[in-house]
N, C-alpha and C positions, 0 to 999 in steps of 0.2 A: 412758313409757319409750322410750330411744331407744338399739333392740338392749338392751345390760345396762346402758346408763346410764340412772339416773332423772332425766326432768328436771324442775329446780326453779325457782322464781321468787321476785321477792321478796316474795307475799305468803306463800309458805310460809315464808321464813326469816325473817320477821318475824314472825310467828307464832308459830314456834319459839321465839325469844326471849321471846315473851310467855310461853306456855304451852305445853308438850310434849305434853300429854296431849290439848288442842285439834288438834296436828299429827295425833296418832296419829288421832285419830277422822276429821278432813279427808282426809289424805292417804293414810294406810293404811287404813283402813275405808271410805272414800271417802263419809262419810254428810256430807248436810247436811240443815237443818231443813225441815221441809214448809211452814212459816209463815215467808217468808222476810223478811228486813230490807226495809220498803218505801223508805228512805232508799236503798237499791242500787240501785232502780227507777228513781228521779230522779237519781241521779246517771249511771248509763248512760244515761238518755235524753239528758242535756244534753250529754255527751261524743259522741253520736252527731249532735247536732244541731250542734256546735261545729264538728265534723269536714265535714260538709256544707258549712255557711258556710264554712268556710277553703279548700274546694275548690271550691266553685262562686259563691258570695256570692249567692247567691238566696234570700233570706226568703220568697218564696211556697213554696218547696219546703222549706226549713226547717219552715214551719208545716204543711206537707200530712205531713212526719214524724213532725210531734208528734201529728197525729191519727191517723197509722198506729200508733204507738208505744201509745197509750191508747184503744184501740178498744172498750172496755167503760163509759167514762168517764160516760154517761148513768145507770148504775144503780152504780158501782162508786166509792164515796167516794174509795180512794187514787188511782186513775186520775184521778178530776174534779180532785183537788187537783193532781196532777203537771201536767194539761194545763194550767190555768189559769196556774200558776208557771211554766213552760216557756214557755207561747205567750208571755207579758207578759216573761221574763227575754230571748228572743232577739230580739224586737223592738225592747227597749231597747239590747242588746248591738251588733243590726246598727247602729243609729243612732249610738253612741257610737262604733265602729271602723268607721265606712263608708270613710275613706281611713286607709291605714296604711303604714307605712314598712318593713316587712319582708315576705319571699317565704316562703309554705310551699313546702318541697323535697318534704319526705316527708309522711304522715298516718297515724297506727296505723302505725307501722313497727315489723315483730316482727324480733326478731335471736336469736338462740343461739349460745353459745360457751361454751370450756373453762372450769373452776373449776380456779386453778393453786395449788400448793403455791409459796409466795414464797419459801422458802427452798432448794427444788430445780430450783423452773421445772417440774415436772412436771405434767401434768394430773390429774385426780382420775381413777380406774377406775371413780368410782360415779355422779356428778353430771355434770350441764350446767347451764349456766344458762339460760334463756329470760326473754322479756319481749315488751312491747310500749309504745310511746313514743307519747304523744299527738302529738307533731308534732316536725319539725325544722325552722327555719326559718333563712334566712339573714339577717341584718341588716348590709348593707355588705359586705365581705368576711370576716365571723365566723358562724359557723353556733352556733345556740342549741336545746336541747331546750325545747318548747313543753308546757308541763305545765299541765293546764287542771285547776281545784279549784272546786269548789262548797262554799262554808263558810257555817255559821248564824250569825257572825258575825264579822267582821273587826276586830281591834286590834293593839297593839303586840305584845302577847306571840304572836299566830297568828303575827306576820311575823318575829319572832325565831325560832320554832321551825323555819322553813323551813331554816336552817341545818344543823337535824339530819336532814336527811331521807335516811335511808339509801337510799330506792329511786331515789329520782332520782341519788346517785353510782354507785349500781351501774349504771344506765342509760346514763349518760354514758360512763362507762369501755368498756361492751361494744359502743356504738354506734361510738366508737372506732377498737375493735378490728376488728370486724365490717366497717364502713363505709370505713375508711381515709380519715376527715375528724379534724379537730380542734374539739372541742366547746368554745367560749369559756366558756360559763356556759348557766344556766337560765333560762327566763322564765317565770313563774309566772304565769299569767292566773286570776285569782281572780274568781269569780262568786258575791255573797251571795244567798241566799234569802231572800225576803222573808216575813215571818212573820205576815203578815195572813192572817184566815180569811174565808171565806164566809158573811154571814150567814143564820141558816138561818129568821129570823125568829121568832113567836111560835106556838106550837100556839093553839087556841082557848082552853083549858083555862089556860094562862098567860096569855093576853090577858084573860080573865074574873078571875083573882085580882088581877091588878094595878091591873083597873078599878074594882073592889072596894074596894081599898086606898086606891085614888085617891078615890073615893067618900065612904069613912068619912073622911077628911081633910078632905073639900072642906065648907066652910060654905053653900055654896047646894044640895050636896044634888047637883049635876051634874058630869060633867067633859067635856072635849074628846077623849080620849083614844081614840086608834084602834089597832087593832091592826098589830103591826108585822110587813109583809111579808118574805119571803123576798127577800133579794138578788138580783135578774137576774145572768144572766152578763156582761153588758153592764155594769152597773153595777159588779160587782165587776171586770172588766178595766178599767175605767176608774180605779179605787182602785188596784190595781196598777201600772198605765200611770205615775200619777202618783208612787207609790214608787221607782220605778226610775229617774226624772229623778235623783233623788239621788247624786251623784257617787260617795260612799262604796259604793254597791250593786257598783262594779265598779273591780279596781286590778291593776296589773301589777307586780311586782315583780321584778329582773333581779337574779341574785346571779351572780359570776364563780368560776369552779370554781380550785381549789389542787390543783396534781398531788400534793402532799404526800397528798390526801385518797384518790388513787387507791391508794396504796403501805397507807393504813391499811385501805381497803375489802377491798383481798385479804387481807390477815392476819386481820381479823374472818371473811372469808367461809370461807376455809381452815377454821377454829376452828370455826365452826358446822357445816360438812361433818364434820369428825369427832367431834362431839359427838354427832350424829344418828347416826351408824353407829355408837357406841357404847352409845347408847338402844336402838338397834334389835337391835344383838346381844346385849345383856343383858334385852331386852323390858321396858324400864324408861321410860318415858314420864310423868315426874312432874307432878303439878297444880300450877299455881301459883294458890292460893286468893284471892292479892291481886289477882288479875287478873278473876275471876269479875264483878264489875260496873263494870268499868273506866270504859264510858260510860254508866254510872247507868242501866242495864238489863242484865239478864243474857246473858251470852254466850250463844251460840248453843247450846253443847254441855253449860250448865250442868245441865240436867233428864236428861240422860245421865251426867254424873259424878255427881249424887247419888243416882242408881239404881243405882251400879256398873255401869253398861253394862247394865240389864236389858235383854235380847230383845224383851220387851214394849214398852218406852219407842222401843226403835228401829223396831219395827212400826207404832206408831200415829203418831209424830211425825218420824219421818225417812226419807230417801229416798235411794241411791246415786247419784252422780252424779259421773262422772270428774273428776279433778281439772285446776286448771289452767284455768278457764273464762274466764279473762282473755285467754287467748292466743286465744279463739275468732274467726276472721276474720268480721265481719261482710258482708251483702251489699253497703253500698255503700261497703265500705271499698277504699282505693287505698292499697298499701304500697309502692309501689315509688318512689323518689327521684328529681326532676327536676332533676337539676344542669346 
């Protein structure tokens, strides 16, 4: 809250459009699951690596940061996987973009501004909107928002969907209003995450079963089969490095902004605030059950909705965390522009 105004973000409004009940759990009850999505850790890790790279262009420092952010990788499988992927990805990224024709003028830049009624020009007395952009870059005389994205795969459909990016249109509008510069467009910086897995080799039991099967098929009663040993970190890094030499693992897409999109944005954003106020006033945040498995896995609040908000489910599977975590400034972040 800012005084009597609620600080809202793109994440909140996007979730409100998808499922109002989820917004109730997150932004009013301030609940998050104890078992949080591991993909969020990797995305956050890469964003911090990219910020440091574009700030200092020092690969050694980036690799050290990856190690710092994956302190339990020796025994935590998720951190081990993230460490491997981030290390290989950032080495290849540094080589791919060693020289560039863009200048980073602000990184992880936060902003905050009023939400305005497009019909009257009056600011909302209930909400402000805040956010954080990955970067603002200058190419020639033009300014672009730099938006980092990690993708499981990159195809034509993925690129086509960038046009519908409600988030980045909001960010461009508010950066213009708060910083007094004209944003020409968006530079999407897309990094594809390799799907390779580090081989765990065979257990003794698996090896013996495979060996017995081969012996049964052998006409000589012999086999040269040897136990498959776990892939070492060095061997896996070599395979990942080879994968990241594929040009398709990195892509930059530039979209130019239409001023008409800003007018549409202002109207949509205002309508969302009115719908939220109505839902809060009536105490009715309806569930969108069509969104429960939208990403081919249960929503973070599926167990809570299924139990009708059972206090025991809350106590055992959720914790209370203040909203708008994406606005948190990390130790290595620099938000001031360098014009």
